[in-house]
N, C-alpha and C positions, 0 to 999 in steps of 0.2 A: 409246296403250298403257296409260296410267294408268287411263283409264276402263274398259278391259277388266278390269284387275285389281280395281278397286273394285267391279265388278259381281259378283264372286265372293262378296263379303261382304254382299250384300243378300239379305234373305229375300223370296223371290218367291211361294212357294206355301204352302198350308196344311200340306202334307207336310213341307216343310223346317222350318216353325215347330214342328211336332210333334216332329221329330227334335231340335231345339235344346232344347225343353222337356224331353224325355226325358233328354238329357245333363245338363241343369241338375238334374233330379230325382235322377239317380244320384249326382252330386256332393254334393247336399244331404243325401241319406241317408247317404252315407259320412261326411260331416262330422258329421252327427247321431249316428252310431254312436260316433265318437270322443268327442263330448261326453258320451254316456252312460257311456263308460268313465272319462273324466276326472272327471266330476261325477256320481257315483251319487245317485239319489234324484230329488226334484222338480226340482232345478236342471238336471240333465242332460235330463230329459224336456221341460222348458220350452224349453231351447235347441234340442232336436231339433224341437219343434213350430215354433219360430221359423224354423229352416232350411227346413222343408217349406212353411211359410206363405209365405215369400218366393218360393218357386218357383210357388206358386199365383197370387200377385199378378203375377209377371213373365210367366207364361204367359198370363194373362188380358190383360195389356197387349199382348203380342206378337200374339195373335189379334185383339184389337180394332183394333190398328193396321193389320193386313192388310185388315180389312173397310173401314176408312176410306180406305186407299190405293186399294183396288179401286173404291170408290164415287167417289173423286175422278177416277180415270182415265176412268170412264164418262161423266162430265159434260162 
């Protein structure tokens, strides 16, 4: 039973990965907008870029891991 529940939290397809990356991007942009309001000027812009940059790195890592897992299953 625990195995079935844990399978729900595994990213299996590229489509699921894209949905997760999209959700991360929405959250990062919302957080970045709050930073722009709290810290006007260059500080807020840099924090906004840091939020979106983190999503780019996380998205690349998620997609890269999917490729490696698919290749490992084929071997």
